[in-house]
PAVO-959528 format. One record per residue (C-alpha): x, y, z; residue in three letters; chain. Coordinates in Angstrom, 3 decimals, m for minus. Layout:
BEGIN
atom xx X, yy Y, zz Z, rest ala, kette A
...
END
This chain:
BEGIN
atom xx 30.272, yy 11.419, zz 10.766, rest met, kette A
atom xx 32.035, yy 8.479, zz 12.739, rest asp, kette A
atom xx 29.608, yy 9.115, zz 15.843, rest gly, kette A
atom xx 26.234, yy 7.992, zz 16.416, rest leu, kette A
atom xx 23.573, yy 9.242, zz 14.420, rest thr, kette A
atom xx 19.846, yy 9.408, zz 15.812, rest ser, kette A
atom xx 17.378, yy 7.528, zz 13.500, rest leu, kette A
atom xx 15.207, yy 10.519, zz 13.328, rest thr, kette A
atom xx 18.222, yy 12.589, zz 11.774, rest gln, kette A
atom xx 19.153, yy 9.495, zz 9.845, rest ala, kette A
atom xx 15.420, yy 9.377, zz 8.387, rest gln, kette A
atom xx 15.588, yy 12.933, zz 7.396, rest gln, kette A
atom xx 19.172, yy 12.790, zz 5.834, rest ile, kette A
atom xx 17.747, yy 9.844, zz 3.751, rest val, kette A
atom xx 14.425, yy 11.469, zz 2.740, rest leu, kette A
atom xx 16.112, yy 14.637, zz 1.657, rest asp, kette A
atom xx 18.517, yy 12.553, zz m0.687, rest ala, kette A
atom xx 15.689, yy 10.514, zz m1.989, rest ala, kette A
atom xx 13.851, yy 12.335, zz m4.933, rest thr, kette A
atom xx 10.816, yy 10.621, zz m6.954, rest pro, kette A
atom xx 11.591, yy 9.252, zz m10.146, rest leu, kette A
atom xx 10.133, yy 10.043, zz m13.517, rest gly, kette A
atom xx 6.742, yy 8.481, zz m14.869, rest cys, kette A
atom xx 5.666, yy 5.983, zz m17.545, rest glu, kette A
atom xx 2.605, yy 4.867, zz m18.876, rest lys, kette A
atom xx 1.208, yy 1.544, zz m17.857, rest val, kette A
atom xx m1.904, yy m0.621, zz m18.688, rest gly, kette A
atom xx m4.591, yy m0.733, zz m16.259, rest leu, kette A
atom xx m4.102, yy m4.118, zz m14.833, rest leu, kette A
atom xx m0.301, yy m3.404, zz m14.375, rest asp, kette A
atom xx m1.241, yy m0.153, zz m12.235, rest ala, kette A
atom xx m2.186, yy m1.945, zz m8.850, rest leu, kette A
atom xx 0.180, yy m1.052, zz m6.304, rest gly, kette A
atom xx 1.790, yy 2.017, zz m8.398, rest arg, kette A
atom xx 1.644, yy 5.708, zz m7.436, rest val, kette A
atom xx m0.285, yy 7.980, zz m9.737, rest leu, kette A
atom xx 1.466, yy 10.584, zz m11.705, rest gly, kette A
atom xx m1.407, yy 12.447, zz m12.990, rest glu, kette A
atom xx m4.394, yy 13.998, zz m11.769, rest asp, kette A
atom xx m7.396, yy 11.870, zz m12.973, rest ile, kette A
atom xx m10.426, yy 14.121, zz m14.034, rest val, kette A
atom xx m13.813, yy 12.786, zz m15.010, rest ala, kette A
atom xx m14.611, yy 13.289, zz m18.825, rest pro, kette A
atom xx m18.256, yy 12.941, zz m18.145, rest arg, kette A
atom xx m20.797, yy 12.265, zz m15.449, rest asp, kette A
atom xx m21.365, yy 8.817, zz m13.768, rest asn, kette A
atom xx m23.943, yy 7.719, zz m14.020, rest pro, kette A
atom xx m24.293, yy 9.580, zz m17.587, rest pro, kette A
atom xx m28.124, yy 9.666, zz m17.107, rest trp, kette A
atom xx m30.703, yy 8.835, zz m14.305, rest asn, kette A
atom xx m30.956, yy 5.231, zz m14.179, rest asn, kette A
atom xx m33.163, yy 2.585, zz m12.427, rest ser, kette A
atom xx m31.523, yy 1.192, zz m9.177, rest ala, kette A
atom xx m34.004, yy m1.995, zz m9.347, rest met, kette A
atom xx m36.048, yy m4.067, zz m11.663, rest asp, kette A
atom xx m39.640, yy m2.813, zz m11.812, rest gly, kette A
atom xx m41.623, yy m0.053, zz m13.376, rest phe, kette A
atom xx m41.052, yy 3.210, zz m14.190, rest ala, kette A
atom xx m44.160, yy 5.470, zz m13.448, rest val, kette A
atom xx m45.112, yy 9.104, zz m12.593, rest arg, kette A
atom xx m45.681, yy 9.297, zz m8.971, rest trp, kette A
atom xx m48.699, yy 11.631, zz m9.343, rest ala, kette A
atom xx m50.248, yy 8.270, zz m10.550, rest asp, kette A
atom xx m49.603, yy 6.064, zz m7.512, rest ile, kette A
atom xx m49.737, yy 8.817, zz m4.738, rest lys, kette A
atom xx m53.529, yy 9.074, zz m5.008, rest lys, kette A
atom xx m53.777, yy 5.590, zz m4.045, rest glu, kette A
atom xx m52.197, yy 5.931, zz m0.735, rest his, kette A
atom xx m55.141, yy 6.478, zz 1.160, rest glu, kette A
atom xx m57.215, yy 3.651, zz m0.343, rest ile, kette A
atom xx m56.909, yy m0.117, zz m0.430, rest thr, kette A
atom xx m57.337, yy m0.587, zz m4.197, rest lys, kette A
atom xx m54.100, yy m1.025, zz m5.910, rest pro, kette A
atom xx m52.979, yy 1.538, zz m8.854, rest ala, kette A
atom xx m53.428, yy m0.058, zz m12.243, rest glu, kette A
atom xx m51.372, yy 1.392, zz m15.367, rest leu, kette A
atom xx m51.093, yy 0.458, zz m18.715, rest thr, kette A
atom xx m47.523, yy m1.060, zz m19.792, rest ile, kette A
atom xx m46.385, yy 0.945, zz m22.928, rest val, kette A
atom xx m42.738, yy m0.486, zz m23.152, rest glu, kette A
atom xx m40.262, yy m2.990, zz m21.924, rest asp, kette A
atom xx m36.689, yy m1.417, zz m21.518, rest val, kette A
atom xx m33.640, yy m3.828, zz m20.857, rest pro, kette A
atom xx m30.616, yy m2.632, zz m19.452, rest ala, kette A
atom xx m28.307, yy m1.308, zz m22.130, rest gly, kette A
atom xx m31.256, yy 0.132, zz m24.117, rest gln, kette A
atom xx m33.098, yy 3.583, zz m23.911, rest val, kette A
atom xx m36.831, yy 3.882, zz m23.888, rest ala, kette A
atom xx m38.413, yy 4.950, zz m27.087, rest gly, kette A
atom xx m41.488, yy 6.367, zz m25.441, rest lys, kette A
atom xx m42.213, yy 8.690, zz m22.663, rest ser, kette A
atom xx m44.299, yy 7.742, zz m19.748, rest val, kette A
atom xx m47.572, yy 9.386, zz m19.810, rest gly, kette A
atom xx m50.308, yy 9.628, zz m17.236, rest pro, kette A
atom xx m51.937, yy 6.254, zz m16.519, rest gly, kette A
atom xx m48.814, yy 4.839, zz m17.932, rest glu, kette A
atom xx m45.733, yy 2.615, zz m16.883, rest ala, kette A
atom xx m42.546, yy 1.341, zz m18.676, rest ile, kette A
atom xx m41.037, yy m1.937, zz m17.437, rest arg, kette A
atom xx m37.423, yy m1.367, zz m16.735, rest ile, kette A
atom xx m34.254, yy m3.345, zz m15.842, rest met, kette A
atom xx m31.627, yy m2.270, zz m13.243, rest thr, kette A
atom xx m29.414, yy 0.132, zz m14.812, rest gly, kette A
atom xx m31.576, yy 1.105, zz m17.684, rest ala, kette A
atom xx m32.052, yy 4.983, zz m18.194, rest pro, kette A
atom xx m35.432, yy 6.291, zz m16.772, rest val, kette A
atom xx m37.464, yy 7.080, zz m19.253, rest pro, kette A
atom xx m38.718, yy 10.831, zz m19.788, rest ala, kette A
atom xx m41.950, yy 11.555, zz m17.967, rest gly, kette A
atom xx m41.243, yy 9.122, zz m15.375, rest ala, kette A
atom xx m40.265, yy 10.249, zz m11.899, rest asp, kette A
atom xx m40.125, yy 7.072, zz m9.739, rest thr, kette A
atom xx m39.325, yy 3.421, zz m10.156, rest val, kette A
atom xx m41.779, yy 0.727, zz m8.302, rest val, kette A
atom xx m39.871, yy m2.385, zz m7.487, rest arg, kette A
atom xx m41.038, yy m5.477, zz m9.292, rest val, kette A
atom xx m42.069, yy m6.924, zz m5.907, rest glu, kette A
atom xx m44.091, yy m4.619, zz m5.125, rest phe, kette A
atom xx m46.501, yy m5.150, zz m8.496, rest thr, kette A
atom xx m48.541, yy m7.554, zz m10.280, rest glu, kette A
atom xx m47.951, yy m7.185, zz m13.953, rest pro, kette A
atom xx m49.786, yy m8.828, zz m16.970, rest ser, kette A
atom xx m48.905, yy m8.645, zz m20.574, rest asp, kette A
atom xx m50.411, yy m5.064, zz m21.082, rest thr, kette A
atom xx m50.861, yy m3.804, zz m17.351, rest ser, kette A
atom xx m49.580, yy m3.641, zz m13.973, rest val, kette A
atom xx m51.017, yy m3.408, zz m10.697, rest arg, kette A
atom xx m49.237, yy m1.575, zz m7.738, rest ile, kette A
atom xx m49.902, yy m2.682, zz m4.344, rest phe, kette A
atom xx m47.462, yy m0.448, zz m2.361, rest gln, kette A
atom xx m46.621, yy 2.819, zz m3.062, rest pro, kette A
atom xx m42.908, yy 3.974, zz m3.201, rest glu, kette A
atom xx m41.739, yy 7.670, zz m2.381, rest pro, kette A
atom xx m41.255, yy 10.262, zz m5.195, rest gln, kette A
atom xx m37.990, yy 9.620, zz m6.653, rest gly, kette A
atom xx m37.567, yy 6.096, zz m5.221, rest ala, kette A
atom xx m34.969, yy 3.704, zz m6.943, rest asn, kette A
atom xx m33.605, yy 6.232, zz m9.428, rest ile, kette A
atom xx m29.904, yy 6.693, zz m9.281, rest arg, kette A
atom xx m29.498, yy 10.410, zz m10.545, rest pro, kette A
atom xx m27.196, yy 11.506, zz m13.190, rest lys, kette A
atom xx m23.666, yy 12.439, zz m11.785, rest gly, kette A
atom xx m24.421, yy 10.804, zz m8.421, rest glu, kette A
atom xx m21.184, yy 9.177, zz m8.450, rest asp, kette A
atom xx m18.800, yy 11.364, zz m10.469, rest val, kette A
atom xx m19.348, yy 14.785, zz m11.946, rest arg, kette A
atom xx m17.770, yy 15.762, zz m15.186, rest glu, kette A
atom xx m14.658, yy 17.799, zz m14.832, rest gly, kette A
atom xx m14.215, yy 16.807, zz m11.076, rest glu, kette A
atom xx m10.829, yy 15.318, zz m9.974, rest cys, kette A
atom xx m11.526, yy 11.895, zz m9.047, rest ile, kette A
atom xx m7.945, yy 10.614, zz m8.054, rest ile, kette A
atom xx m5.131, yy 12.915, zz m7.385, rest pro, kette A
atom xx m1.880, yy 12.297, zz m8.536, rest lys, kette A
atom xx 0.275, yy 10.788, zz m5.714, rest gly, kette A
atom xx m2.340, yy 8.215, zz m5.028, rest thr, kette A
atom xx m1.279, yy 4.496, zz m4.688, rest gln, kette A
atom xx m3.596, yy 2.764, zz m6.690, rest leu, kette A
atom xx m5.775, yy m0.031, zz m4.897, rest arg, kette A
atom xx m8.463, yy m2.269, zz m6.466, rest pro, kette A
atom xx m11.066, yy 0.656, zz m5.904, rest ala, kette A
atom xx m8.942, yy 3.211, zz m7.963, rest glu, kette A
atom xx m8.352, yy 0.333, zz m10.717, rest ile, kette A
atom xx m12.247, yy 0.163, zz m10.789, rest gly, kette A
atom xx m12.772, yy 3.791, zz m10.973, rest met, kette A
atom xx m10.089, yy 4.076, zz m13.918, rest leu, kette A
atom xx m12.051, yy 1.445, zz m15.815, rest ala, kette A
atom xx m15.496, yy 3.473, zz m15.506, rest ile, kette A
atom xx m13.529, yy 6.426, zz m16.833, rest leu, kette A
atom xx m12.130, yy 4.142, zz m19.609, rest ala, kette A
atom xx m8.671, yy 4.837, zz m18.945, rest lys, kette A
atom xx m6.874, yy 1.651, zz m20.350, rest ser, kette A
atom xx m3.578, yy 3.287, zz m19.712, rest phe, kette A
atom xx m2.547, yy 5.435, zz m16.850, rest val, kette A
atom xx 0.670, yy 7.511, zz m16.021, rest leu, kette A
atom xx 2.363, yy 6.305, zz m12.748, rest val, kette A
atom xx 5.898, yy 6.865, zz m11.086, rest his, kette A
atom xx 8.561, yy 4.417, zz m11.996, rest gln, kette A
atom xx 9.675, yy 1.802, zz m9.667, rest arg, kette A
atom xx 13.274, yy 2.194, zz m8.157, rest pro, kette A
atom xx 15.651, yy m0.452, zz m9.250, rest arg, kette A
atom xx 17.302, yy m1.681, zz m6.123, rest val, kette A
atom xx 20.649, yy m3.664, zz m6.328, rest ala, kette A
atom xx 21.212, yy m5.999, zz m3.626, rest ile, kette A
atom xx 24.531, yy m7.356, zz m2.375, rest leu, kette A
atom xx 25.446, yy m9.649, zz 0.482, rest ser, kette A
atom xx 29.303, yy m9.784, zz 1.781, rest thr, kette A
atom xx 31.013, yy m12.552, zz 3.409, rest gly, kette A
atom xx 33.472, yy m15.527, zz 2.500, rest asp, kette A
atom xx 31.052, yy m17.464, zz 4.969, rest glu, kette A
atom xx 27.950, yy m17.207, zz 2.890, rest leu, kette A
atom xx 26.758, yy m19.658, zz 0.390, rest ala, kette A
atom xx 23.928, yy m18.719, zz m2.170, rest asp, kette A
atom xx 20.692, yy m21.197, zz m2.489, rest leu, kette A
atom xx 21.962, yy m22.970, zz m5.821, rest asp, kette A
atom xx 25.505, yy m23.561, zz m4.224, rest glu, kette A
atom xx 26.726, yy m27.010, zz m2.771, rest lys, kette A
atom xx 28.202, yy m26.124, zz 0.634, rest phe, kette A
atom xx 29.385, yy m27.697, zz 3.768, rest asp, kette A
atom xx 28.428, yy m26.996, zz 7.341, rest glu, kette A
atom xx 30.947, yy m24.100, zz 7.793, rest asn, kette A
atom xx 28.863, yy m21.859, zz 5.418, rest lys, kette A
atom xx 25.728, yy m19.877, zz 6.105, rest ile, kette A
atom xx 23.144, yy m19.462, zz 3.592, rest val, kette A
atom xx 22.592, yy m16.150, zz 2.252, rest asn, kette A
atom xx 19.034, yy m15.344, zz 3.588, rest ser, kette A
atom xx 19.762, yy m11.402, zz 3.619, rest asn, kette A
atom xx 19.498, yy m11.110, zz m0.139, rest ser, kette A
atom xx 16.255, yy m12.692, zz m0.412, rest tyr, kette A
atom xx 14.790, yy m10.957, zz 2.686, rest gly, kette A
atom xx 15.737, yy m7.594, zz 1.510, rest ile, kette A
atom xx 14.709, yy m8.436, zz m2.114, rest ala, kette A
atom xx 11.232, yy m9.309, zz m0.877, rest ala, kette A
atom xx 11.019, yy m6.249, zz 1.362, rest ala, kette A
atom xx 11.957, yy m4.084, zz m1.864, rest val, kette A
atom xx 9.208, yy m5.664, zz m3.785, rest gln, kette A
atom xx 6.478, yy m4.956, zz m0.741, rest glu, kette A
atom xx 7.788, yy m1.322, zz m0.886, rest ala, kette A
atom xx 7.125, yy m0.927, zz m4.389, rest gly, kette A
atom xx 10.754, yy m1.449, zz m5.957, rest gly, kette A
atom xx 12.403, yy m3.558, zz m8.368, rest ile, kette A
atom xx 15.176, yy m5.854, zz m6.643, rest pro, kette A
atom xx 18.398, yy m7.182, zz m8.534, rest leu, kette A
atom xx 20.254, yy m9.531, zz m6.872, rest leu, kette A
atom xx 24.054, yy m9.111, zz m7.222, rest leu, kette A
atom xx 25.020, yy m12.356, zz m5.459, rest gly, kette A
atom xx 27.866, yy m12.484, zz m2.901, rest ile, kette A
atom xx 30.902, yy m10.423, zz m2.842, rest ala, kette A
atom xx 33.906, yy m12.123, zz m0.960, rest arg, kette A
atom xx 36.219, yy m10.587, zz 1.785, rest asp, kette A
atom xx 38.372, yy m8.704, zz m0.883, rest thr, kette A
atom xx 38.424, yy m5.168, zz m1.839, rest pro, kette A
atom xx 38.624, yy m6.363, zz m5.428, rest glu, kette A
atom xx 35.521, yy m8.474, zz m5.306, rest ser, kette A
atom xx 33.407, yy m5.774, zz m3.348, rest leu, kette A
atom xx 34.431, yy m3.306, zz m5.634, rest lys, kette A
atom xx 33.420, yy m5.123, zz m8.770, rest glu, kette A
atom xx 30.115, yy m6.151, zz m7.399, rest lys, kette A
atom xx 29.209, yy m2.433, zz m6.126, rest ile, kette A
atom xx 30.388, yy m1.057, zz m9.463, rest ser, kette A
atom xx 27.753, yy m3.706, zz m11.129, rest gln, kette A
atom xx 24.997, yy m2.322, zz m8.771, rest gly, kette A
atom xx 25.442, yy 1.402, zz m9.603, rest leu, kette A
atom xx 23.222, yy 1.029, zz m12.602, rest gly, kette A
atom xx 20.532, yy 0.834, zz m10.561, rest cys, kette A
atom xx 18.743, yy 3.879, zz m8.402, rest asp, kette A
atom xx 19.616, yy 2.427, zz m5.090, rest ile, kette A
atom xx 22.372, yy m0.116, zz m3.595, rest leu, kette A
atom xx 21.956, yy m1.959, zz m0.472, rest val, kette A
atom xx 24.775, yy m4.123, zz 0.741, rest leu, kette A
atom xx 24.073, yy m6.216, zz 3.757, rest ser, kette A
atom xx 27.679, yy m7.161, zz 6.186, rest gly, kette A
atom xx 31.070, yy m5.371, zz 5.814, rest gly, kette A
atom xx 30.052, yy m2.222, zz 7.465, rest val, kette A
atom xx 31.535, yy m3.283, zz 11.029, rest ser, kette A
atom xx 35.058, yy m2.524, zz 11.967, rest met, kette A
atom xx 36.717, yy m6.187, zz 11.482, rest gly, kette A
atom xx 39.692, yy m7.032, zz 9.450, rest asp, kette A
atom xx 37.699, yy m8.094, zz 6.643, rest tyr, kette A
atom xx 35.148, yy m5.433, zz 6.593, rest asp, kette A
atom xx 36.047, yy m3.344, zz 3.448, rest phe, kette A
atom xx 32.966, yy m1.476, zz 2.541, rest thr, kette A
atom xx 34.490, yy 1.965, zz 3.926, rest lys, kette A
atom xx 37.665, yy 1.520, zz 1.952, rest val, kette A
atom xx 35.742, yy 0.521, zz m1.393, rest val, kette A
atom xx 33.239, yy 3.405, zz m1.097, rest phe, kette A
atom xx 36.101, yy 5.801, zz m0.652, rest ala, kette A
atom xx 37.803, yy 4.280, zz m3.806, rest glu, kette A
atom xx 34.433, yy 4.839, zz m5.668, rest leu, kette A
atom xx 34.122, yy 8.367, zz m4.567, rest gly, kette A
atom xx 31.440, yy 7.788, zz m2.139, rest ala, kette A
atom xx 29.865, yy 11.133, zz m0.375, rest asp, kette A
atom xx 29.055, yy 9.674, zz 2.819, rest met, kette A
atom xx 26.213, yy 10.919, zz 5.527, rest his, kette A
atom xx 26.733, yy 8.490, zz 8.387, rest phe, kette A
atom xx 28.227, yy 5.042, zz 9.532, rest trp, kette A
atom xx 26.607, yy 4.196, zz 12.706, rest lys, kette A
atom xx 22.932, yy 4.753, zz 14.269, rest leu, kette A
atom xx 22.048, yy 4.980, zz 18.003, rest ala, kette A
atom xx 19.561, yy 1.915, zz 17.517, rest ile, kette A
atom xx 19.312, yy m1.660, zz 18.353, rest arg, kette A
atom xx 19.621, yy m3.887, zz 16.616, rest pro, kette A
atom xx 21.343, yy m2.094, zz 13.786, rest gly, kette A
atom xx 24.027, yy 0.109, zz 15.051, rest gln, kette A
atom xx 26.577, yy m0.353, zz 12.320, rest pro, kette A
atom xx 24.974, yy 1.175, zz 9.202, rest leu, kette A
atom xx 26.352, yy 3.146, zz 6.176, rest ala, kette A
atom xx 24.420, yy 5.787, zz 3.997, rest phe, kette A
atom xx 25.644, yy 8.030, zz 1.153, rest gly, kette A
atom xx 25.649, yy 8.573, zz m2.255, rest lys, kette A
atom xx 28.006, yy 6.969, zz m4.912, rest ile, kette A
atom xx 28.031, yy 8.548, zz m8.415, rest gln, kette A
atom xx 24.618, yy 9.856, zz m7.449, rest gly, kette A
atom xx 23.121, yy 6.556, zz m6.393, rest lys, kette A
atom xx 21.809, yy 6.208, zz m2.908, rest leu, kette A
atom xx 23.928, yy 3.706, zz m1.091, rest ala, kette A
atom xx 23.050, yy 1.830, zz 2.063, rest phe, kette A
atom xx 25.334, yy m0.629, zz 4.144, rest gly, kette A
atom xx 23.106, yy m2.346, zz 6.368, rest leu, kette A
atom xx 24.444, yy m4.890, zz 9.342, rest pro, kette A
atom xx 25.091, yy m8.381, zz 8.262, rest gly, kette A
atom xx 22.738, yy m10.099, zz 11.137, rest asn, kette A
atom xx 19.673, yy m10.872, zz 9.476, rest pro, kette A
atom xx 17.210, yy m9.223, zz 11.978, rest val, kette A
atom xx 19.374, yy m6.196, zz 11.937, rest ser, kette A
atom xx 19.226, yy m6.098, zz 8.312, rest ser, kette A
atom xx 15.353, yy m6.256, zz 8.245, rest met, kette A
atom xx 15.026, yy m3.670, zz 11.097, rest val, kette A
atom xx 17.115, yy m1.052, zz 9.372, rest thr, kette A
atom xx 15.516, yy m1.584, zz 6.148, rest phe, kette A
atom xx 12.218, yy m0.983, zz 7.522, rest glu, kette A
atom xx 13.300, yy 2.293, zz 9.286, rest gln, kette A
atom xx 15.550, yy 3.484, zz 6.292, rest leu, kette A
atom xx 15.723, yy 1.818, zz 2.966, rest val, kette A
atom xx 12.074, yy 1.383, zz 2.900, rest arg, kette A
atom xx 11.272, yy 5.094, zz 2.824, rest leu, kette A
atom xx 13.862, yy 5.623, zz 0.211, rest ala, kette A
atom xx 12.233, yy 3.351, zz m1.932, rest val, kette A
atom xx 8.609, yy 4.362, zz m1.465, rest met, kette A
atom xx 9.603, yy 8.060, zz m1.942, rest lys, kette A
atom xx 11.400, yy 7.429, zz m5.195, rest met, kette A
atom xx 8.575, yy 5.373, zz m6.378, rest gly, kette A
atom xx 6.208, yy 8.481, zz m5.823, rest gly, kette A
atom xx 4.471, yy 7.382, zz m2.589, rest cys, kette A
atom xx 3.430, yy 10.333, zz m0.205, rest arg, kette A
atom xx 2.621, yy 8.303, zz 3.090, rest his, kette A
atom xx 5.648, yy 6.532, zz 3.760, rest leu, kette A
atom xx 5.266, yy 5.324, zz 7.385, rest asp, kette A
atom xx 3.988, yy 2.220, zz 8.974, rest arg, kette A
atom xx 0.856, yy 2.490, zz 10.916, rest pro, kette A
atom xx 1.717, yy 3.172, zz 14.617, rest val, kette A
atom xx m0.541, yy 2.139, zz 17.514, rest val, kette A
atom xx m0.465, yy 2.377, zz 21.210, rest glu, kette A
atom xx m0.472, yy m0.810, zz 23.280, rest ala, kette A
atom xx m0.153, yy m2.103, zz 26.630, rest glu, kette A
atom xx 3.086, yy m3.902, zz 27.268, rest phe, kette A
atom xx 2.946, yy m7.369, zz 28.605, rest gln, kette A
atom xx 6.233, yy m7.805, zz 30.181, rest glu, kette A
atom xx 9.479, yy m6.358, zz 31.827, rest lys, kette A
atom xx 12.323, yy m4.520, zz 29.918, rest phe, kette A
atom xx 15.303, yy m2.675, zz 30.657, rest ser, kette A
atom xx 17.944, yy m1.038, zz 28.557, rest lys, kette A
atom xx 20.824, yy 1.581, zz 28.782, rest his, kette A
atom xx 19.402, yy 5.422, zz 27.841, rest pro, kette A
atom xx 21.570, yy 5.414, zz 24.878, rest asp, kette A
atom xx 20.073, yy 3.672, zz 21.862, rest arg, kette A
atom xx 16.462, yy 3.477, zz 20.521, rest arg, kette A
atom xx 15.390, yy m0.150, zz 20.703, rest his, kette A
atom xx 13.018, yy m2.028, zz 18.311, rest phe, kette A
atom xx 11.724, yy m5.081, zz 19.916, rest leu, kette A
atom xx 10.123, yy m7.938, zz 17.829, rest arg, kette A
atom xx 6.621, yy m7.928, zz 18.938, rest gly, kette A
atom xx 3.140, yy m9.859, zz 18.894, rest ile, kette A
atom xx 0.005, yy m7.552, zz 18.740, rest leu, kette A
atom xx m3.231, yy m8.878, zz 20.202, rest glu, kette A
atom xx m6.549, yy m7.671, zz 21.154, rest gln, kette A
atom xx m7.726, yy m8.993, zz 24.520, rest lys, kette A
atom xx m11.097, yy m8.156, zz 26.011, rest asn, kette A
atom xx m11.268, yy m4.806, zz 23.716, rest gly, kette A
atom xx m7.646, yy m3.714, zz 24.508, rest lys, kette A
atom xx m4.631, yy m3.689, zz 22.382, rest leu, kette A
atom xx m1.871, yy m5.674, zz 24.223, rest thr, kette A
atom xx 1.891, yy m6.523, zz 22.876, rest val, kette A
atom xx 4.269, yy m8.760, zz 23.875, rest arg, kette A
atom xx 7.985, yy m9.729, zz 22.500, rest thr, kette A
atom xx 8.339, yy m12.676, zz 20.394, rest thr, kette A
atom xx 10.895, yy m14.273, zz 22.836, rest gly, kette A
atom xx 14.509, yy m13.805, zz 22.398, rest pro, kette A
atom xx 15.638, yy m10.808, zz 20.791, rest gln, kette A
atom xx 18.929, yy m11.755, zz 19.431, rest gly, kette A
atom xx 19.982, yy m10.027, zz 16.002, rest ser, kette A
atom xx 20.259, yy m13.564, zz 14.512, rest gly, kette A
atom xx 17.297, yy m14.914, zz 15.747, rest ile, kette A
atom xx 15.107, yy m14.654, zz 12.420, rest leu, kette A
atom xx 12.275, yy m16.315, zz 13.943, rest thr, kette A
atom xx 11.547, yy m13.230, zz 15.953, rest ser, kette A
atom xx 10.844, yy m11.441, zz 12.734, rest met, kette A
atom xx 8.904, yy m14.390, zz 11.654, rest val, kette A
atom xx 6.463, yy m14.327, zz 14.566, rest lys, kette A
atom xx 6.359, yy m10.622, zz 14.682, rest ala, kette A
atom xx 3.452, yy m8.512, zz 13.621, rest asn, kette A
atom xx 4.929, yy m5.361, zz 14.967, rest gly, kette A
atom xx 7.911, yy m3.401, zz 16.015, rest leu, kette A
atom xx 7.936, yy m2.100, zz 19.796, rest ile, kette A
atom xx 9.536, yy 1.425, zz 19.650, rest asp, kette A
atom xx 11.503, yy 2.305, zz 22.528, rest ile, kette A
atom xx 13.176, yy 5.850, zz 22.929, rest pro, kette A
atom xx 16.367, yy 5.966, zz 23.517, rest glu, kette A
atom xx 16.058, yy 7.931, zz 27.090, rest glu, kette A
atom xx 13.909, yy 5.169, zz 28.318, rest val, kette A
atom xx 15.542, yy 2.885, zz 30.776, rest glu, kette A
atom xx 12.690, yy 0.414, zz 31.913, rest lys, kette A
atom xx 9.337, yy m0.890, zz 30.618, rest ile, kette A
atom xx 6.952, yy m2.682, zz 33.305, rest asn, kette A
atom xx 3.856, yy m4.709, zz 32.517, rest pro, kette A
atom xx 0.753, yy m2.385, zz 31.984, rest gly, kette A
atom xx 2.746, yy 0.334, zz 30.497, rest asp, kette A
atom xx 2.008, yy 2.115, zz 27.444, rest thr, kette A
atom xx 4.276, yy 1.587, zz 24.405, rest val, kette A
atom xx 4.350, yy 2.722, zz 20.839, rest arg, kette A
atom xx 4.303, yy m0.089, zz 18.174, rest val, kette A
atom xx 4.834, yy 0.032, zz 14.470, rest gln, kette A
atom xx 2.423, yy m2.148, zz 12.831, rest val, kette A
atom xx 3.965, yy m4.800, zz 10.056, rest leu, kette A
atom xx 0.818, yy m6.780, zz 9.780, rest ser, kette A
atom xx m2.627, yy m6.423, zz 10.437, rest lys, kette A
atom xx m3.879, yy m9.802, zz 11.568, rest asn, kette A
atom xx m4.405, yy m9.311, zz 15.152, rest phe, kette A
END
C-alpha cells in the first residue's frame, strides 16, 4: 500500500468500490443530464396515424397518374378542408381531393398528398400541374416509434433529444439515478476562503471551487466543507461532517510533511485504505479508501495536481455512482509538436492544446507544466497521456490525448 500504484490499477480499485446509487422520480425538465433508471417503452405508435408531411391536397394516385403523359393538368373536386389537429369527416372518392395541412391525419381513400405549390386551387376544385409519386408526402403510422418498442434503455444519460422523445411519449416524470453528494474539503493554515479578509501570506482556496465545478460537470452534487486547519482536531471534525455524503474529497495534507495529518486522522476514523501514492505526474501523493462505508479521496494540494487526479479517478466514481455507463473521456491520437523527455517511472499528463491543421490533428503543451500553474489547465482542451515506459517524444510523434473540450 505504501508503494506506487499504477493509474490503471487505481482506476480499477476505485470503480470496484463505487456502486450506482438508487433511483428517484424527477420532473421531465429536471431530467436533463441525469441517467435513466428505467427502460422507456412506447405506449403507442408515433405518429399514431398516417399524416401529411406537407400542406397540400390528399388525393387518389390513380386520379393523377393518368395525367402523367399528357400536358393537361388533373382537375379534382375539393370535398373538405382538414386543418392540423382535426380528422376528415369524409373519404376521398374518385375525382375528389381534400385540402390538408401538415400533420393532419390522411383521409380514408387517399394514398398520396400533392404539395400545394404544385396546384392551383379554387373554392370548389383544384388543378394539379405536377404529379407526385404514389404515397408521396405521407408519414406512415409508426414511422418514428412502434408500440411496445424500447425507445430509450435504462443507463442512458438524457440529452435534449431524449427529453423531446419523453415528451412525445407523455412522460411528465421519469425515473433516474440519484446524484452522488460529494463533500469537498481543503486543508492548510495557509489557505483563506473567498469571503475572508486575508493578508499577503495567505493563498486563496481555489481547489474547493475547481473540484466543486468538476463534481457538477460529472453529475454530482458538491457540498463545500470549507477549510480544515493544520491540526488533527480540525481535520477530524471537518471529515466527520462530510461522512454524511456519498463521497469525501480532500485536497492537501496527503504528503509526508510535519503538518500533513490525513493518514493519522483517517486511521482514527477506521479508514480502510487502498493506496497512498500513484505512479503519475502530476499527482503522486493521492490517497483512496473507505471511511464508514463512504468513498474517501485525498488529492494533492497543488491546484493542477488536484484537477488532474480528479479527472483520472474521482470523476469516474462520481459518474458510476450516478448511474453512467460510459465513463471515459474521448481519446484521440494527435501529432506532437514539441520535444519532451522524462524518467520511465511514472505516467505523465501534460496539459495540451489540440488543433486541426491542414486536415491533421496536432497537439502542443500549454507552456510551463508546473503543478501550481493553473493557467496550464485554463488553456488546455486536452491532457496528453504519456505512458510510464516512454522516455522521449519528438516532434511528429503520435500521442494519445484525453479530450477535455471539443472546441478545436
